mmCIF file of the N, C-alpha and C atoms, coordinates in Angstrom:
data_MODEL
# 
_entry.id   MODEL 
# 
loop_
_atom_site.group_PDB 
_atom_site.id 
_atom_site.type_symbol 
_atom_site.label_atom_id 
_atom_site.label_alt_id 
_atom_site.label_comp_id 
_atom_site.label_asym_id 
_atom_site.label_entity_id 
_atom_site.label_seq_id 
_atom_site.pdbx_PDB_ins_code 
_atom_site.Cartn_x 
_atom_site.Cartn_y 
_atom_site.Cartn_z 
_atom_site.occupancy 
_atom_site.B_iso_or_equiv 
_atom_site.pdbx_formal_charge 
_atom_site.auth_seq_id 
_atom_site.auth_comp_id 
_atom_site.auth_asym_id 
_atom_site.auth_atom_id 
_atom_site.pdbx_PDB_model_num 
ATOM 1   N N  . MET A 1 1  ? 135.119 49.031 51.791 1.00 0.00 ? 1  MET A N  1 
ATOM 2   C CA . MET A 1 1  ? 136.598 49.671 51.924 1.00 0.00 ? 1  MET A CA 1 
ATOM 3   C C  . MET A 1 1  ? 136.265 48.963 53.532 1.00 0.00 ? 1  MET A C  1 
ATOM 4   N N  . SER A 1 2  ? 137.732 48.106 54.208 1.00 0.00 ? 2  SER A N  1 
ATOM 5   C CA . SER A 1 2  ? 137.723 47.226 55.438 1.00 0.00 ? 2  SER A CA 1 
ATOM 6   C C  . SER A 1 2  ? 138.167 49.197 57.115 1.00 0.00 ? 2  SER A C  1 
ATOM 7   N N  . LYS A 1 3  ? 137.224 48.774 58.012 1.00 0.00 ? 3  LYS A N  1 
ATOM 8   C CA . LYS A 1 3  ? 137.529 49.483 59.439 1.00 0.00 ? 3  LYS A CA 1 
ATOM 9   C C  . LYS A 1 3  ? 138.845 49.480 59.884 1.00 0.00 ? 3  LYS A C  1 
ATOM 10  N N  . ILE A 1 4  ? 139.545 50.219 60.646 1.00 0.00 ? 4  ILE A N  1 
ATOM 11  C CA . ILE A 1 4  ? 140.627 49.791 61.000 1.00 0.00 ? 4  ILE A CA 1 
ATOM 12  C C  . ILE A 1 4  ? 140.616 50.240 62.496 1.00 0.00 ? 4  ILE A C  1 
ATOM 13  N N  . ASP A 1 5  ? 140.444 50.047 63.657 1.00 0.00 ? 5  ASP A N  1 
ATOM 14  C CA . ASP A 1 5  ? 140.309 50.893 64.825 1.00 0.00 ? 5  ASP A CA 1 
ATOM 15  C C  . ASP A 1 5  ? 141.932 51.485 65.045 1.00 0.00 ? 5  ASP A C  1 
ATOM 16  N N  . VAL A 1 6  ? 142.069 52.965 65.578 1.00 0.00 ? 6  VAL A N  1 
ATOM 17  C CA . VAL A 1 6  ? 143.546 53.379 65.927 1.00 0.00 ? 6  VAL A CA 1 
ATOM 18  C C  . VAL A 1 6  ? 143.553 53.857 67.080 1.00 0.00 ? 6  VAL A C  1 
ATOM 19  N N  . TYR A 1 7  ? 144.678 53.230 68.021 1.00 0.00 ? 7  TYR A N  1 
ATOM 20  C CA . TYR A 1 7  ? 144.119 54.223 69.387 1.00 0.00 ? 7  TYR A CA 1 
ATOM 21  C C  . TYR A 1 7  ? 145.572 55.030 69.686 1.00 0.00 ? 7  TYR A C  1 
ATOM 22  N N  . LEU A 1 8  ? 145.022 55.973 69.910 1.00 0.00 ? 8  LEU A N  1 
ATOM 23  C CA . LEU A 1 8  ? 146.396 57.079 70.122 1.00 0.00 ? 8  LEU A CA 1 
ATOM 24  C C  . LEU A 1 8  ? 146.500 57.923 71.555 1.00 0.00 ? 8  LEU A C  1 
ATOM 25  N N  . ASP A 1 9  ? 147.451 58.457 71.818 1.00 0.00 ? 9  ASP A N  1 
ATOM 26  C CA . ASP A 1 9  ? 147.448 58.511 73.177 1.00 0.00 ? 9  ASP A CA 1 
ATOM 27  C C  . ASP A 1 9  ? 147.690 60.185 73.245 1.00 0.00 ? 9  ASP A C  1 
ATOM 28  N N  . GLU A 1 10 ? 147.568 60.996 73.966 1.00 0.00 ? 10 GLU A N  1 
ATOM 29  C CA . GLU A 1 10 ? 147.302 61.969 74.243 1.00 0.00 ? 10 GLU A CA 1 
ATOM 30  C C  . GLU A 1 10 ? 147.889 63.283 73.749 1.00 0.00 ? 10 GLU A C  1 
ATOM 31  N N  . LYS A 1 11 ? 149.448 62.823 73.007 1.00 0.00 ? 11 LYS A N  1 
ATOM 32  C CA . LYS A 1 11 ? 150.167 62.994 72.536 1.00 0.00 ? 11 LYS A CA 1 
ATOM 33  C C  . LYS A 1 11 ? 149.745 62.962 71.398 1.00 0.00 ? 11 LYS A C  1 
ATOM 34  N N  . GLN A 1 12 ? 149.727 62.251 70.253 1.00 0.00 ? 12 GLN A N  1 
ATOM 35  C CA . GLN A 1 12 ? 149.768 61.932 69.066 1.00 0.00 ? 12 GLN A CA 1 
ATOM 36  C C  . GLN A 1 12 ? 148.425 62.236 68.878 1.00 0.00 ? 12 GLN A C  1 
ATOM 37  N N  . ILE A 1 13 ? 146.959 62.281 69.520 1.00 0.00 ? 13 ILE A N  1 
ATOM 38  C CA . ILE A 1 13 ? 145.850 63.210 69.056 1.00 0.00 ? 13 ILE A CA 1 
ATOM 39  C C  . ILE A 1 13 ? 146.492 64.538 69.073 1.00 0.00 ? 13 ILE A C  1 
ATOM 40  N N  . ASN A 1 14 ? 147.381 65.326 69.825 1.00 0.00 ? 14 ASN A N  1 
ATOM 41  C CA . ASN A 1 14 ? 147.384 66.532 69.491 1.00 0.00 ? 14 ASN A CA 1 
ATOM 42  C C  . ASN A 1 14 ? 148.766 66.729 68.810 1.00 0.00 ? 14 ASN A C  1 
ATOM 43  N N  . ASN A 1 15 ? 149.510 66.001 68.167 1.00 0.00 ? 15 ASN A N  1 
ATOM 44  C CA . ASN A 1 15 ? 149.868 66.030 66.851 1.00 0.00 ? 15 ASN A CA 1 
ATOM 45  C C  . ASN A 1 15 ? 149.094 65.955 65.457 1.00 0.00 ? 15 ASN A C  1 
ATOM 46  N N  . LEU A 1 16 ? 148.094 65.155 65.979 1.00 0.00 ? 16 LEU A N  1 
ATOM 47  C CA . LEU A 1 16 ? 147.502 65.364 65.014 1.00 0.00 ? 16 LEU A CA 1 
ATOM 48  C C  . LEU A 1 16 ? 146.559 66.657 64.948 1.00 0.00 ? 16 LEU A C  1 
ATOM 49  N N  . LYS A 1 17 ? 145.940 66.705 65.661 1.00 0.00 ? 17 LYS A N  1 
ATOM 50  C CA . LYS A 1 17 ? 145.508 68.229 66.107 1.00 0.00 ? 17 LYS A CA 1 
ATOM 51  C C  . LYS A 1 17 ? 145.848 69.609 65.093 1.00 0.00 ? 17 LYS A C  1 
ATOM 52  N N  . MET A 1 18 ? 147.362 69.297 65.269 1.00 0.00 ? 18 MET A N  1 
ATOM 53  C CA . MET A 1 18 ? 148.316 70.675 65.108 1.00 0.00 ? 18 MET A CA 1 
ATOM 54  C C  . MET A 1 18 ? 148.407 70.386 63.546 1.00 0.00 ? 18 MET A C  1 
ATOM 55  N N  . ILE A 1 19 ? 148.650 68.811 62.946 1.00 0.00 ? 19 ILE A N  1 
ATOM 56  C CA . ILE A 1 19 ? 148.523 69.147 61.582 1.00 0.00 ? 19 ILE A CA 1 
ATOM 57  C C  . ILE A 1 19 ? 147.453 69.284 60.667 1.00 0.00 ? 19 ILE A C  1 
ATOM 58  N N  . LEU A 1 20 ? 146.245 68.871 61.177 1.00 0.00 ? 20 LEU A N  1 
ATOM 59  C CA . LEU A 1 20 ? 145.265 69.200 60.337 1.00 0.00 ? 20 LEU A CA 1 
ATOM 60  C C  . LEU A 1 20 ? 145.026 70.903 60.756 1.00 0.00 ? 20 LEU A C  1 
ATOM 61  N N  . ASP A 1 21 ? 145.317 71.539 62.014 1.00 0.00 ? 21 ASP A N  1 
ATOM 62  C CA . ASP A 1 21 ? 144.926 73.071 61.848 1.00 0.00 ? 21 ASP A CA 1 
ATOM 63  C C  . ASP A 1 21 ? 145.639 73.746 60.972 1.00 0.00 ? 21 ASP A C  1 
ATOM 64  N N  . GLN A 1 22 ? 147.042 73.604 60.901 1.00 0.00 ? 22 GLN A N  1 
ATOM 65  C CA . GLN A 1 22 ? 147.963 73.916 59.864 1.00 0.00 ? 22 GLN A CA 1 
ATOM 66  C C  . GLN A 1 22 ? 147.651 73.892 58.579 1.00 0.00 ? 22 GLN A C  1 
ATOM 67  N N  . SER A 1 23 ? 147.252 72.290 58.195 1.00 0.00 ? 23 SER A N  1 
ATOM 68  C CA . SER A 1 23 ? 146.574 72.316 56.915 1.00 0.00 ? 23 SER A CA 1 
ATOM 69  C C  . SER A 1 23 ? 145.765 73.002 56.775 1.00 0.00 ? 23 SER A C  1 
ATOM 70  N N  . HIS A 1 24 ? 145.035 73.684 57.645 1.00 0.00 ? 24 HIS A N  1 
ATOM 71  C CA . HIS A 1 24 ? 143.344 74.754 57.221 1.00 0.00 ? 24 HIS A CA 1 
ATOM 72  C C  . HIS A 1 24 ? 143.785 75.537 57.205 1.00 0.00 ? 24 HIS A C  1 
ATOM 73  N N  . VAL A 1 25 ? 144.701 75.931 57.444 1.00 0.00 ? 25 VAL A N  1 
ATOM 74  C CA . VAL A 1 25 ? 145.577 77.336 57.000 1.00 0.00 ? 25 VAL A CA 1 
ATOM 75  C C  . VAL A 1 25 ? 146.445 77.726 55.984 1.00 0.00 ? 25 VAL A C  1 
ATOM 76  N N  . GLY A 1 26 ? 146.606 76.746 55.203 1.00 0.00 ? 26 GLY A N  1 
ATOM 77  C CA . GLY A 1 26 ? 147.579 76.508 54.280 1.00 0.00 ? 26 GLY A CA 1 
ATOM 78  C C  . GLY A 1 26 ? 148.760 76.223 54.706 1.00 0.00 ? 26 GLY A C  1 
ATOM 79  N N  . ILE A 1 27 ? 149.610 75.883 55.228 1.00 0.00 ? 27 ILE A N  1 
ATOM 80  C CA . ILE A 1 27 ? 150.676 75.313 55.705 1.00 0.00 ? 27 ILE A CA 1 
ATOM 81  C C  . ILE A 1 27 ? 150.991 73.895 56.153 1.00 0.00 ? 27 ILE A C  1 
ATOM 82  N N  . HIS A 1 28 ? 151.584 73.234 54.783 1.00 0.00 ? 28 HIS A N  1 
ATOM 83  C CA . HIS A 1 28 ? 151.382 71.956 54.844 1.00 0.00 ? 28 HIS A CA 1 
ATOM 84  C C  . HIS A 1 28 ? 152.762 71.251 55.041 1.00 0.00 ? 28 HIS A C  1 
ATOM 85  N N  . LEU A 1 29 ? 152.675 70.497 56.112 1.00 0.00 ? 29 LEU A N  1 
ATOM 86  C CA . LEU A 1 29 ? 154.258 69.230 56.589 1.00 0.00 ? 29 LEU A CA 1 
ATOM 87  C C  . LEU A 1 29 ? 154.515 69.107 55.406 1.00 0.00 ? 29 LEU A C  1 
ATOM 88  N N  . LEU A 1 30 ? 153.783 68.599 54.676 1.00 0.00 ? 30 LEU A N  1 
ATOM 89  C CA . LEU A 1 30 ? 154.129 67.249 53.990 1.00 0.00 ? 30 LEU A CA 1 
ATOM 90  C C  . LEU A 1 30 ? 154.523 67.558 52.684 1.00 0.00 ? 30 LEU A C  1 
ATOM 91  N N  . PHE A 1 31 ? 153.683 68.900 51.658 1.00 0.00 ? 31 PHE A N  1 
ATOM 92  C CA . PHE A 1 31 ? 153.732 69.401 50.736 1.00 0.00 ? 31 PHE A CA 1 
ATOM 93  C C  . PHE A 1 31 ? 154.134 70.698 50.449 1.00 0.00 ? 31 PHE A C  1 
ATOM 94  N N  . ASP A 1 32 ? 154.773 71.383 49.383 1.00 0.00 ? 32 ASP A N  1 
ATOM 95  C CA . ASP A 1 32 ? 154.894 72.816 49.870 1.00 0.00 ? 32 ASP A CA 1 
ATOM 96  C C  . ASP A 1 32 ? 153.761 73.215 48.899 1.00 0.00 ? 32 ASP A C  1 
ATOM 97  N N  . ASN A 1 33 ? 153.534 74.215 48.809 1.00 0.00 ? 33 ASN A N  1 
ATOM 98  C CA . ASN A 1 33 ? 152.126 74.992 48.818 1.00 0.00 ? 33 ASN A CA 1 
ATOM 99  C C  . ASN A 1 33 ? 151.910 75.177 46.979 1.00 0.00 ? 33 ASN A C  1 
ATOM 100 N N  . LYS A 1 34 ? 153.080 74.860 46.611 1.00 0.00 ? 34 LYS A N  1 
ATOM 101 C CA . LYS A 1 34 ? 153.052 75.193 45.016 1.00 0.00 ? 34 LYS A CA 1 
ATOM 102 C C  . LYS A 1 34 ? 152.544 73.727 44.533 1.00 0.00 ? 34 LYS A C  1 
ATOM 103 N N  . PHE A 1 35 ? 153.549 72.935 44.982 1.00 0.00 ? 35 PHE A N  1 
ATOM 104 C CA . PHE A 1 35 ? 152.865 71.734 44.528 1.00 0.00 ? 35 PHE A CA 1 
ATOM 105 C C  . PHE A 1 35 ? 151.928 71.144 44.833 1.00 0.00 ? 35 PHE A C  1 
ATOM 106 N N  . ILE A 1 36 ? 150.833 71.541 45.572 1.00 0.00 ? 36 ILE A N  1 
ATOM 107 C CA . ILE A 1 36 ? 149.825 71.115 46.069 1.00 0.00 ? 36 ILE A CA 1 
ATOM 108 C C  . ILE A 1 36 ? 148.838 71.938 44.891 1.00 0.00 ? 36 ILE A C  1 
ATOM 109 N N  . SER A 1 37 ? 148.717 73.217 45.130 1.00 0.00 ? 37 SER A N  1 
ATOM 110 C CA . SER A 1 37 ? 148.702 74.334 43.448 1.00 0.00 ? 37 SER A CA 1 
ATOM 111 C C  . SER A 1 37 ? 148.649 73.372 42.245 1.00 0.00 ? 37 SER A C  1 
ATOM 112 N N  . GLU A 1 38 ? 149.883 73.180 42.161 1.00 0.00 ? 38 GLU A N  1 
ATOM 113 C CA . GLU A 1 38 ? 149.990 72.438 40.199 1.00 0.00 ? 38 GLU A CA 1 
ATOM 114 C C  . GLU A 1 38 ? 149.445 71.131 40.658 1.00 0.00 ? 38 GLU A C  1 
ATOM 115 N N  . VAL A 1 39 ? 148.860 70.536 41.453 1.00 0.00 ? 39 VAL A N  1 
ATOM 116 C CA . VAL A 1 39 ? 147.983 69.074 41.295 1.00 0.00 ? 39 VAL A CA 1 
ATOM 117 C C  . VAL A 1 39 ? 146.527 69.181 40.945 1.00 0.00 ? 39 VAL A C  1 
ATOM 118 N N  . PHE A 1 40 ? 146.554 70.345 42.266 1.00 0.00 ? 40 PHE A N  1 
ATOM 119 C CA . PHE A 1 40 ? 144.436 70.368 42.139 1.00 0.00 ? 40 PHE A CA 1 
ATOM 120 C C  . PHE A 1 40 ? 144.166 71.734 40.494 1.00 0.00 ? 40 PHE A C  1 
ATOM 121 N N  . LYS A 1 41 ? 145.400 71.714 39.859 1.00 0.00 ? 41 LYS A N  1 
ATOM 122 C CA . LYS A 1 41 ? 145.537 72.565 38.509 1.00 0.00 ? 41 LYS A CA 1 
ATOM 123 C C  . LYS A 1 41 ? 145.043 71.343 37.471 1.00 0.00 ? 41 LYS A C  1 
ATOM 124 N N  . GLU A 1 42 ? 144.472 70.436 37.545 1.00 0.00 ? 42 GLU A N  1 
ATOM 125 C CA . GLU A 1 42 ? 144.597 69.135 37.138 1.00 0.00 ? 42 GLU A CA 1 
ATOM 126 C C  . GLU A 1 42 ? 143.225 68.381 36.992 1.00 0.00 ? 42 GLU A C  1 
ATOM 127 N N  . ASP A 1 43 ? 142.418 68.588 36.238 1.00 0.00 ? 43 ASP A N  1 
ATOM 128 C CA . ASP A 1 43 ? 141.139 68.130 36.337 1.00 0.00 ? 43 ASP A CA 1 
ATOM 129 C C  . ASP A 1 43 ? 141.511 66.135 36.622 1.00 0.00 ? 43 ASP A C  1 
ATOM 130 N N  . PHE A 1 44 ? 140.400 65.469 37.231 1.00 0.00 ? 44 PHE A N  1 
ATOM 131 C CA . PHE A 1 44 ? 140.143 64.241 37.474 1.00 0.00 ? 44 PHE A CA 1 
ATOM 132 C C  . PHE A 1 44 ? 138.877 63.410 38.127 1.00 0.00 ? 44 PHE A C  1 
ATOM 133 N N  . ASN A 1 45 ? 138.907 62.725 37.556 1.00 0.00 ? 45 ASN A N  1 
ATOM 134 C CA . ASN A 1 45 ? 137.833 61.577 37.868 1.00 0.00 ? 45 ASN A CA 1 
ATOM 135 C C  . ASN A 1 45 ? 137.808 60.877 39.582 1.00 0.00 ? 45 ASN A C  1 
ATOM 136 N N  . GLU A 1 46 ? 136.655 61.362 40.233 1.00 0.00 ? 46 GLU A N  1 
ATOM 137 C CA . GLU A 1 46 ? 137.071 60.956 41.985 1.00 0.00 ? 46 GLU A CA 1 
ATOM 138 C C  . GLU A 1 46 ? 137.119 59.525 41.550 1.00 0.00 ? 46 GLU A C  1 
ATOM 139 N N  . ASP A 1 47 ? 136.470 58.980 41.149 1.00 0.00 ? 47 ASP A N  1 
ATOM 140 C CA . ASP A 1 47 ? 136.545 56.922 40.818 1.00 0.00 ? 47 ASP A CA 1 
ATOM 141 C C  . ASP A 1 47 ? 137.924 56.615 40.822 1.00 0.00 ? 47 ASP A C  1 
ATOM 142 N N  . ASP A 1 48 ? 138.881 57.281 39.860 1.00 0.00 ? 48 ASP A N  1 
ATOM 143 C CA . ASP A 1 48 ? 140.145 57.118 39.874 1.00 0.00 ? 48 ASP A CA 1 
ATOM 144 C C  . ASP A 1 48 ? 141.093 57.319 40.442 1.00 0.00 ? 48 ASP A C  1 
ATOM 145 N N  . PHE A 1 49 ? 140.743 58.818 41.271 1.00 0.00 ? 49 PHE A N  1 
ATOM 146 C CA . PHE A 1 49 ? 141.415 58.956 42.480 1.00 0.00 ? 49 PHE A CA 1 
ATOM 147 C C  . PHE A 1 49 ? 141.477 58.734 43.549 1.00 0.00 ? 49 PHE A C  1 
ATOM 148 N N  . PHE A 1 50 ? 139.518 58.294 44.035 1.00 0.00 ? 50 PHE A N  1 
ATOM 149 C CA . PHE A 1 50 ? 139.930 57.775 45.397 1.00 0.00 ? 50 PHE A CA 1 
ATOM 150 C C  . PHE A 1 50 ? 139.528 56.188 45.236 1.00 0.00 ? 50 PHE A C  1 
ATOM 151 N N  . THR A 1 51 ? 140.855 55.875 44.742 1.00 0.00 ? 51 THR A N  1 
ATOM 152 C CA . THR A 1 51 ? 140.356 54.270 44.554 1.00 0.00 ? 51 THR A CA 1 
ATOM 153 C C  . THR A 1 51 ? 140.550 53.452 46.459 1.00 0.00 ? 51 THR A C  1 
ATOM 154 N N  . VAL A 1 52 ? 140.240 52.212 46.195 1.00 0.00 ? 52 VAL A N  1 
ATOM 155 C CA . VAL A 1 52 ? 140.724 51.932 47.634 1.00 0.00 ? 52 VAL A CA 1 
ATOM 156 C C  . VAL A 1 52 ? 141.776 51.768 47.902 1.00 0.00 ? 52 VAL A C  1 
ATOM 157 N N  . ALA A 1 53 ? 142.649 51.406 46.862 1.00 0.00 ? 53 ALA A N  1 
ATOM 158 C CA . ALA A 1 53 ? 143.981 50.933 47.633 1.00 0.00 ? 53 ALA A CA 1 
ATOM 159 C C  . ALA A 1 53 ? 144.631 52.066 48.401 1.00 0.00 ? 53 ALA A C  1 
ATOM 160 N N  . ASP A 1 54 ? 144.626 53.524 47.334 1.00 0.00 ? 54 ASP A N  1 
ATOM 161 C CA . ASP A 1 54 ? 145.268 54.821 47.324 1.00 0.00 ? 54 ASP A CA 1 
ATOM 162 C C  . ASP A 1 54 ? 144.744 55.431 48.511 1.00 0.00 ? 54 ASP A C  1 
ATOM 163 N N  . LEU A 1 55 ? 143.631 55.090 48.645 1.00 0.00 ? 55 LEU A N  1 
ATOM 164 C CA . LEU A 1 55 ? 142.831 55.392 50.505 1.00 0.00 ? 55 LEU A CA 1 
ATOM 165 C C  . LEU A 1 55 ? 143.324 54.621 51.513 1.00 0.00 ? 55 LEU A C  1 
ATOM 166 N N  . LEU A 1 56 ? 143.677 53.476 51.091 1.00 0.00 ? 56 LEU A N  1 
ATOM 167 C CA . LEU A 1 56 ? 144.867 52.571 52.645 1.00 0.00 ? 56 LEU A CA 1 
ATOM 168 C C  . LEU A 1 56 ? 145.949 53.318 52.614 1.00 0.00 ? 56 LEU A C  1 
ATOM 169 N N  . ASN A 1 57 ? 146.615 53.402 51.302 1.00 0.00 ? 57 ASN A N  1 
ATOM 170 C CA . ASN A 1 57 ? 147.848 53.758 51.572 1.00 0.00 ? 57 ASN A CA 1 
ATOM 171 C C  . ASN A 1 57 ? 148.159 55.011 52.293 1.00 0.00 ? 57 ASN A C  1 
ATOM 172 N N  . ALA A 1 58 ? 146.878 56.160 51.828 1.00 0.00 ? 58 ALA A N  1 
ATOM 173 C CA . ALA A 1 58 ? 147.103 57.603 52.502 1.00 0.00 ? 58 ALA A CA 1 
ATOM 174 C C  . ALA A 1 58 ? 146.349 57.312 54.043 1.00 0.00 ? 58 ALA A C  1 
ATOM 175 N N  . GLN A 1 59 ? 145.818 56.502 54.685 1.00 0.00 ? 59 GLN A N  1 
ATOM 176 C CA . GLN A 1 59 ? 145.303 56.175 55.712 1.00 0.00 ? 59 GLN A CA 1 
ATOM 177 C C  . GLN A 1 59 ? 146.309 55.636 56.601 1.00 0.00 ? 59 GLN A C  1 
ATOM 178 N N  . GLU A 1 60 ? 147.347 55.110 56.014 1.00 0.00 ? 60 GLU A N  1 
ATOM 179 C CA . GLU A 1 60 ? 148.592 54.128 57.077 1.00 0.00 ? 60 GLU A CA 1 
ATOM 180 C C  . GLU A 1 60 ? 149.428 55.054 56.684 1.00 0.00 ? 60 GLU A C  1 
ATOM 181 N N  . ASP A 1 61 ? 149.820 56.063 55.838 1.00 0.00 ? 61 ASP A N  1 
ATOM 182 C CA . ASP A 1 61 ? 150.776 57.137 56.019 1.00 0.00 ? 61 ASP A CA 1 
ATOM 183 C C  . ASP A 1 61 ? 150.021 58.153 56.929 1.00 0.00 ? 61 ASP A C  1 
ATOM 184 N N  . LEU A 1 62 ? 149.552 58.827 57.226 1.00 0.00 ? 62 LEU A N  1 
ATOM 185 C CA . LEU A 1 62 ? 148.678 59.127 58.306 1.00 0.00 ? 62 LEU A CA 1 
ATOM 186 C C  . LEU A 1 62 ? 148.584 58.870 59.675 1.00 0.00 ? 62 LEU A C  1 
ATOM 187 N N  . ILE A 1 63 ? 148.660 57.567 59.992 1.00 0.00 ? 63 ILE A N  1 
ATOM 188 C CA . ILE A 1 63 ? 148.455 56.861 60.852 1.00 0.00 ? 63 ILE A CA 1 
ATOM 189 C C  . ILE A 1 63 ? 150.148 56.689 61.611 1.00 0.00 ? 63 ILE A C  1 
ATOM 190 N N  . ARG A 1 64 ? 151.066 56.742 60.574 1.00 0.00 ? 64 ARG A N  1 
ATOM 191 C CA . ARG A 1 64 ? 152.473 56.570 60.626 1.00 0.00 ? 64 ARG A CA 1 
ATOM 192 C C  . ARG A 1 64 ? 152.970 58.053 61.611 1.00 0.00 ? 64 ARG A C  1 
ATOM 193 N N  . LEU A 1 65 ? 152.836 58.939 60.661 1.00 0.00 ? 65 LEU A N  1 
ATOM 194 C CA . LEU A 1 65 ? 152.595 60.362 60.591 1.00 0.00 ? 65 LEU A CA 1 
ATOM 195 C C  . LEU A 1 65 ? 152.232 60.639 62.115 1.00 0.00 ? 65 LEU A C  1 
ATOM 196 N N  . ILE A 1 66 ? 150.617 60.560 62.450 1.00 0.00 ? 66 ILE A N  1 
ATOM 197 C CA . ILE A 1 66 ? 150.479 60.836 63.750 1.00 0.00 ? 66 ILE A CA 1 
ATOM 198 C C  . ILE A 1 66 ? 151.482 60.087 65.163 1.00 0.00 ? 66 ILE A C  1 
ATOM 199 N N  . LYS A 1 67 ? 151.526 58.772 64.571 1.00 0.00 ? 67 LYS A N  1 
ATOM 200 C CA . LYS A 1 67 ? 152.216 58.193 65.544 1.00 0.00 ? 67 LYS A CA 1 
ATOM 201 C C  . LYS A 1 67 ? 153.797 58.753 66.064 1.00 0.00 ? 67 LYS A C  1 
ATOM 202 N N  . VAL A 1 68 ? 154.145 59.568 65.459 1.00 0.00 ? 68 VAL A N  1 
ATOM 203 C CA . VAL A 1 68 ? 155.936 59.829 65.766 1.00 0.00 ? 68 VAL A CA 1 
ATOM 204 C C  . VAL A 1 68 ? 155.743 60.504 66.354 1.00 0.00 ? 68 VAL A C  1 
# 
């Protein structure tokens, strides 16, 4: 996987911290808790789940989210 540099200002860093802190305590801004619990009930193969393309998409989505 390739590496990218992300430069965030103080507000963006604080937004990221807030999102991660809330997710840690079960408050998910992107998905509701019921949806997340349903997803994790299904077995999956990590090699299929964590493809390079999926990880890049997730990375791009997170970068867009924290730059808002």
